[in-house]
C-alpha positions, 0 to 999 in steps of 0.5 A: 500500500505504501509503494502504491501511495509513493507511485501516486505521489510521484505521478502527481509531482511529475505531472503537477509541477510545471518545471519538472513536467517540462524537463521530464515529460514535455521536452523529450516528447517535444523532440520526439514529436518533432522528428516522428510526426508526419511531414505533409506534402503540399498536396496532403496539406491542402487536402487536410485544410480543404474539408470540414470535420463533422460527426467524424470528429465526435466519433474520433473524440471518444465523446460522441454527443448523441443528442446533438446527432439526433437533433440534426434535420431529417433528410427531406425533399422540397415540393418542387424536388418531389414533383420533379421525381414524380413526373420528369424522373418517372417519364425518363425511366419509362424511356430507358432500356439498358439492354438496347442502350448497351447494344447501341453503345449510346443513349437514344437521341430522345433520351439525350434531348429529354435530359437536356430540355428537362434540366437533368444536367442542371441540378447544382446550378442556381436558378439565377443561371437557369438551373434547378438548384436542387439539394444534395438530397434530391440530386442523390435520390434522382441518380439512385432511382435512375441507377436502378433502371439504367446505370449508363444513364445514371452516370451520364446524369451524375457527372455534370452534377458532380465534380466538374466545370459547374461545381468548380465555377460555382465555387471558384469561377469569376463572375464573367466565367459563371455568366458565360458558362452556367446558363449554357451548362444548365440547358444542355447547350454545352456538355461538360467533362473534367479531365484529371486522370492522366496516363501515369497519374490516377489518384496521385494528382500531384504526379500529373505530367500534363503541363502548361508554359506561361507565354505570350502569343497571338490570340483573337487578333492581339498578343496576349499572355496565356498558357501553352498547355500539353496533356494526355488524359484517359478515363474521362466520362463524357469526353467523347461528346463534350463541348467544354473540357475542364482540365487539370495541369501543372503550370511552369513559368520559366521566363518569370512572366508572372513572378519569381517562381518557376513551378506555380502548381496545379491549375484548372482551366475550361477549354472549348473542345473546338479550340485548335489542338484539342483532340478527343478520342478514342473512346473507352469501353467500361465493362460494356456500359454505354456511358461516354468515356474516353481520352483527350489529348492536346499539345502546345494548345494556347489558352488566355489566362481568363480561361483559367478557373478563377482567372489569373488568380486561380493559377496554382490553386487547382488542387485545393479546388479539386479536393474541396469539391470532391464531396460531390462525387464521394458524398452524393453520386457514388453513394447514390449509385450504391443505393440504387443498386442495393434497392434493385437487389432488395426489390428483385431478390425479395420477389424472386425468392417467393416466386421461384419454387424448388422442392415444392416450396418458395426458395425463400423458405430455405435458410441458406437463401434467408442468410443471403436475403437478410444481408441484402435487406440489412445492407440496403437499409444501412446504405440508404441511411448512410446515403441520406445522412451524408447528403444531409451533411452537404446540404448543411454546407459541410464538406466532410472529406473523411465522411464522404470517403467513408461513404464512398468506400463502404457503400460501394463495398456493401452494395457489391455484397448485396448485389452478389447475394442477389445474383446467388439468389437468382441463380441461372437467371442472373447470368443469362444476358438479355432484356429479362436480366435486370441485375447484370448491367449493375453487376458489370458496373459495380467495379466502376463505382469501386474504382472511380473518385479514388480507388477503394483500396486507396480510399481505405488504406490512405484516406479514411484514417490517414486524413481522419487521424489528423483532421478529427483528432482534437490535438494532433493537428495543433501539435503538428503546427506547434512543433514546426514553429521557428521559436522553439521556446514559445513552441515548447510552452504551447506544446506543454499546454496542449500535451497536458490536455492530450494526456488527460484526453487519452487517459480518460478515454482509456479508463472509460474504454476499460470500464465499459469493456468490463461492464458491457457498456451498461452504465454509459448514457444513451439518448433513447430508451428501449431496444436500441439504447444498448447500441448507443452505449456500445458505440460510445465505448467503441469510440473511446476504444478507437481514440485510445488505440489511435493514440497508441498507434500515433505515439509508437509509429509517428509519421510512419503510420501513414506508410503502415497502410494495413494498420491504419486501414483497420483503425479506419474501419473502426471509424467507418463502422461507427459512422455507418451505425450512427446513420442507421440509428438516426434513420430509425429515429427520423422514420418514427421508430417504425416497428417493421424497421426494427429487425433491419436496424438491428441487423445493420447496427449489429453488423457494423459494431461487430465489424468494428470490434473485429477491426480493433482485434486485428489492429492489436494482433498486427500492431505488437507481438502476440503477448503484448497484443493480448495485453493491448486487447484487455484495455477495451476487451478485459474479458475478450470480445463479447460482441456477436455478429447478427444471429441466425434468428435475427436474419430470419426475423429480417426476412419475415419482416420484409417478405410479410410487411409491404411497408418494410419492403418498400423502405428498402426498395423504394429507389427501384421503380417498377416501370410498366412493361419491364421485367421487374414489373412482371416479377413484381406482379407475380410476387404480389398476386401470389401473396394476395392469393396465398391460401387459394394457391396452397389449397390448389397445390395440396390438391395437385399433390394428392392427385398427382397420379391422375394429373401428371400428363395434364395441361394446366387448363385440364388440371383447373377443369378437374379442380372445378369438377372436384369443387375445389375452385370456381371459375374465377379462382381458376382464372387467378391460378392461371394468371399466377402461373403465367406471370410466375413462368414469365418472371423466371424465364431467361432470354435465349437467342 
């Protein structure tokens, strides 16, 4: 006991007496931080400074304010936006035939004309320029609905409303540039594209070799100062038909016409594709999808300085422009494609599993099918929740770079799993191409979503935790700035102040994580009561654990952490799943805590919490040696991991909820429209008719089984006549059975040439 008291006194003296603390703690750590904290490249620094910290900061802090989170607005559409969806989007969907589009390698002219005339390229453009000025929520919802019918059309609509000329002009263009281009972009008079990816530089924009030289040349009858631009770009969506080319390149000023520096940095410009020297083509073939995607080249193409976005003052600011606007692609467009695909999977898999029968029962009765169905349904609910909340953040004028990276990566990956499960449920029907196959084109397009706007491997291993650890941590960014100050004495004093807060922050989180791990988080506060309150407690505990283990990682590895991508990806997975679970819980509250949604909520949240725990365990196993890993795990998991994956019982409850409750089913499939005359409509009619007349059909099937010896060589009409003779059914019921058989047969048919 005496030894323990002496240890406590020593700790109090060391940390409580400032001079002793400075000598024994602060100064050594200051020197260590100065050498070990990561040095940021210019592009990394601009990426860090460009976005906002939103709910990710709260999750990273160990102290998420759930009341504040739930108090955020509900995702909603305006009356004008809903009317556009109900009329114009519905009209568009009726015009789309993805199989025909794929064969012709282009959208029909009437579709192009409709998209232009009805403002489908003008969602983000203000009304003052002739645009729609829709919310991010509406933009996302529209793209998702189109994606469930035609991925090629969805991408075509998505790109002009995402990272591109309109977005950049709105934020950084001069008044003259906005007035010149935005009205033309709004009406579709001008089709835009944006070219960033070059032959040797994809996600690493700092390595692009496209360049421009500052020079003077004759332009429009007079000598002007401008840029001679040379580029070679690929993978550029809409490039084959673009009228204006948004272009990213590096600017050099070897003759010092603009100042003393030679390297002026990444710059963005708008160049009409009719300009001499601009080449467009050849066209790419992205996995058989028919959206326009291709190459563009130019050599020594002269442009005046006022073609630079932002004019002369925009030189060197291109990278900041791009990373500031990336939220449109990562936070709106790609989550929308994922949601559309997930809802397509939910609607069709739920119906097909009931319509398709094997061994005299619907295949939905088999537990193997139920396991896949539950994943489709649970992931669809989670994806839609995250799509809505991420779009809401953008509508709140936030630009959360880490959050949008999480949404991009995890929604595309979860949609890929849901679509794979839907494929497995459909079996042979899913692998035969043709008009009856409503899944194949989305399946082929899934890797495209995985790849664009920062490939998923890069997004997970470098961006989510790489940026999140620095941006979201309450002290790291401050400490990095302090240790880089020139006046070391001032820096040391400031560092001491921040360090004390950092140590207190880490200690409190570590103790809370241990206590909550010991008590299964039973004593944490929750903003609600009932069946879901346990999830808020568990997420708070995991938030504390994430903060604690992140501090260990940054203290031990310092700047090398960003190169230890496997480790940082695991911590990023924890942050990501905390966000996914947060969104799922908020959707449940926003929707009014619908009883029919509870199994879907539980599946999505339990999946996310379990994955977060697995990631923490894996981090510990790979961070230190086995004996130390065992001890490290005990901080948050004193008795081991007590969190379980969604149970088989829950999976069955999810399936029962969706298959028996049309409102619950609609919640996870409403983005997939049932277009008259489509294969999905046939499947939907068969499903609904079977469900409506289930007792009649079961009675007829039992009679057929009991009378199989006299029915085996009879046609359906002959069987129905015999059933009427036996007084089993009447003529009206015979007509219903005939209709069910016709629709069911058509629904499971595949195309053959």
